[in-house]
N, C-alpha and C positions, 0 to 999 in steps of 0.2 A: 689481224693475225699477229701473234707474238712470234718474234724471231728467236726467242730464248731456246727452244728445243734445237733449232738449227745451229745456234752458237755452241751448245753443248756437244752436238754431233761433230762439228768441225774441230773443236778443241780436243775432244776425245780421240778422233781419228788422226788428227795431226800429231798429238802426243804419242799415240801408238806407233805412228810412222817414224817419228824422230827417234824414239827409244829403240824400236826394233831395228831400224836402219843402222843406228850406232852399234847395237849388239852384233848385227851381221858383219859389220866392218871389223869389230874387235875380236870376235870369236874365230877360231881356227877354221879355215875353209875345209869342208868335207865332214865336219863334225855334225852330230845330230842337232845340237843347239843352234849352230849356224844356219842349218836348213830351216828349222822352225822359225827363227828370227826373220829369215828372208821371206818365208811364206806370210808371216804376220805383216811385214812391211808391204808386200804386194797387195794384200787384202785391204789394208788401211788406205793406201794410195788409190786403189781402184774404187773404193767406197767414196772417197772425196771426188774423184773424177766423175763417177756416175751421178752423184748429186748435183755437181756443177753443170752437167750436160742436160739435166732435166729442165722443164719449163720453169719450175720454181727457182731453181738455181740461176737460170738465165735472167729471171726478174730481179734477183738479188744483185746480179752483176751489172744491171742497167743503172747508170748514174742519173742524177737528177736533171742534168742538162741534155739528156737524150743520148749521150755517148756511152759506149760500152767500155768495159775495162780493157778490151783488146784494141780500142781506138776507133772502132767503127761507129757510125751514127745511124740511128733509126728515126727517120723523119716523122713517122706516126707518133712515136714517143715524144718527140720534141713538140709537136702540135698539142698533144694532150697536156704536157707540162706547162706550155705557155697559157693554156686556158685556165689552169688551176691557180 
């Protein structure tokens, strides 16, 4: 399976989050544009969070030595990787 579509998804959602977050900070609070920028920011961050919490996202976060990005270890994954 190619990871290219996921990379495009993360880069796009991350860029949308950075740009809309910056816009929400810069724009005057209470304005229509500030509200729209805030909503776009929330949607972008939630999309990334939902993808990372999916089984596919968890597989991507699993490192080759069996440890996860959060520091936990999965013994089954370690056994599988030692066989390979």
